[in-house]
N, C-alpha and C positions, 0 to 999 in steps of 0.2 A: 504493500500500500504506500509506504513512504517512498519507494522507488518511483512509483507512478507520479506522485506529487512532485518529487524532485526533478524528474524528467520534464514534467509539464512546466515547472518554473523555469527550467533551463531553456525550453522552447520559447516561452514568452520573453525571456530575457534576450535570447538570440534574435527573435523577430523585432523586438523594440530597438535593439542595437542596429540591425540592418536598416530599419526604417529611418532611424536617427541619422546614420551615416549618409543615406541617400538624400535626406532633406538637407543635410549640411553641404553635400556635394552640389545639389541644385542651387542652393542659395549662394554658394561660392562662385559657381559659374555665372549666375545672374549678376553678382557684384562685379565680376570680371568684365562682363559684357557692358555693364553700365560705365565702368571705369574706362574701357576702350572708347565707348561712344563719347564720353565727356573729354577724353584726352585728345581726340582727333581735332576738334576746333582749336583747342589750346595749343597743340603742336603747330597747326597752321598759322595761328597768330604769332607764335614764337618764331617760326620760319620767316614770316613776313617782316617781323621786327629785325631779325638778323640781316635780311636782304636789304632793308632800308639803311641800316648802319653799315 
């Protein structure tokens, strides 16, 4: 009986960990995309400033 309970707890823990890692990965990718999108205009303005000087 205790073996069943422990295996069930292990499965729940494993599932929650995989879901958490997946969510973390998705949010990290979204943050990277946002950073790239916001960096592109910034880099363009920096390049234009360098070209002006």
